[in-house]
C-alpha positions as CSV (number, residue, x, y, z in Angstrom):
1,X,-31.7,-68.0,8.6
2,X,-29.5,-67.5,11.7
3,X,-27.0,-64.8,12.0
4,X,-24.0,-65.6,9.7
5,X,-20.6,-65.1,11.9
6,X,-17.4,-66.5,10.9
7,X,-14.0,-66.9,11.9
8,X,-12.0,-66.3,8.2
9,X,-8.7,-67.9,8.3
10,X,-6.6,-66.2,5.1
11,X,-4.0,-66.6,3.6
12,X,-2.2,-64.9,1.0
13,X,0.7,-66.2,-1.9
14,X,3.3,-65.1,-4.2
15,X,3.9,-67.0,-7.4
16,X,7.7,-66.1,-8.2
17,X,9.1,-66.9,-11.7
18,X,13.0,-65.8,-12.2
19,X,13.0,-62.1,-11.0
20,X,9.1,-61.3,-12.2
21,X,6.5,-61.5,-9.0
22,X,3.2,-62.3,-10.0
23,X,-0.1,-60.7,-8.9
24,X,-0.6,-62.3,-6.0
25,X,-3.6,-64.8,-4.7
26,X,-6.1,-64.8,-1.4
27,X,-7.2,-68.3,-0.5
28,X,-9.9,-67.9,2.4
29,X,-11.6,-70.2,4.7
30,X,-14.3,-70.1,6.9
31,X,-16.4,-72.4,9.3
32,X,-19.5,-73.6,7.9
33,X,-23.0,-72.7,8.7
34,X,-25.0,-75.6,10.2
35,X,-28.6,-74.1,8.3
36,X,-30.6,-77.5,6.3
37,X,-31.6,-74.4,3.7
38,X,-28.0,-73.0,3.0
39,X,-27.6,-72.5,-0.7
40,X,-24.1,-70.6,-0.6
41,X,-21.6,-68.4,0.8
42,X,-20.3,-65.2,-1.5
43,X,-16.9,-63.7,-1.0
44,X,-16.5,-59.6,-0.8
45,X,-13.3,-57.6,-1.3
46,X,-12.4,-54.2,-1.2
47,X,-9.8,-51.8,-1.1
48,X,-11.6,-49.7,1.8
49,X,-12.5,-51.2,4.7
50,X,-16.4,-52.2,4.7
51,X,-16.5,-51.2,1.7
52,X,-16.5,-53.9,-1.1
53,X,-15.8,-53.4,-4.8
54,X,-15.6,-57.5,-5.5
55,X,-18.1,-60.2,-4.8
56,X,-17.3,-64.3,-5.4
57,X,-20.2,-66.5,-5.5
58,X,-18.0,-69.9,-4.2
59,X,-21.3,-72.0,-3.9
60,X,-21.5,-74.1,-1.2
61,X,-18.2,-74.6,-0.2
62,X,-16.7,-73.0,2.8
63,X,-13.7,-71.5,1.0
64,X,-12.7,-69.9,-1.6
65,X,-10.4,-68.0,-4.0
66,X,-9.4,-64.1,-5.2
67,X,-6.8,-64.7,-7.8
68,X,-4.4,-62.0,-9.5
69,X,-5.2,-59.8,-6.7
70,X,-2.8,-56.6,-7.0
71,X,-0.9,-54.9,-4.5
72,X,-2.5,-53.3,-1.7
73,X,-4.5,-53.6,1.1
74,X,-7.7,-55.3,0.7
75,X,-10.4,-56.0,3.2
76,X,-12.6,-59.4,3.1
77,X,-15.7,-60.2,4.3
78,X,-18.2,-63.4,3.7
79,X,-22.0,-63.6,3.6
80,X,-23.7,-66.8,3.6
81,X,-27.1,-67.2,1.4
82,X,-30.5,-69.6,1.8
83,X,-32.3,-70.9,-1.0
84,X,-34.9,-68.6,-1.1
85,X,-32.2,-66.2,-1.6
86,X,-31.9,-64.7,1.8
87,X,-28.7,-63.2,2.3
88,X,-27.1,-62.8,5.8
89,X,-25.0,-60.1,7.1
90,X,-21.2,-59.8,6.6
91,X,-18.6,-61.8,8.5
92,X,-15.8,-60.3,10.6
93,X,-13.7,-58.2,8.4
94,X,-10.2,-59.1,7.9
95,X,-7.5,-57.5,6.4
96,X,-5.0,-58.9,3.4
97,X,-1.6,-56.4,2.8
98,X,0.0,-57.6,-0.6
99,X,3.4,-56.4,-1.8
100,X,4.7,-58.0,-4.5
101,X,7.2,-54.9,-5.6
102,X,10.3,-55.9,-5.7
103,X,13.3,-54.2,-3.2
104,X,15.1,-51.5,-4.4
105,X,18.7,-51.8,-5.6
106,X,22.1,-51.5,-3.5
107,X,23.4,-48.0,-3.7
108,X,26.8,-46.6,-2.6
109,X,28.7,-49.8,-3.1
110,X,32.7,-49.4,-2.0
111,X,35.0,-50.9,-3.3
112,X,38.6,-51.8,-0.7
113,X,41.8,-53.7,-2.4
114,X,44.3,-54.7,-0.4
115,X,47.3,-56.1,-1.8
116,X,49.5,-58.1,0.5
């Protein structure tokens, strides 16, 4: 299997319902490999660069989604694997920063009433 190199495209979306923010979704896309024996891809995610604690096999499609992702900084990479079970090295790493926290409430409000 050839060395796996990919340019990842990262998008992050939040789902908003009223004033409540839900967990985020991270959609990841990359350039497809061209090897005849390509069997699929695995996406990896972790909160520390180079240390991935979550993986997801997405099959042959060069894209995938991490759902219900908590706030934080996430490091993401992808590997390819072939029909013999050989897995490539990690792709370039991309970073997703998710902050779904609501802003703080305004403070120190002052009202001035003027009567003409």
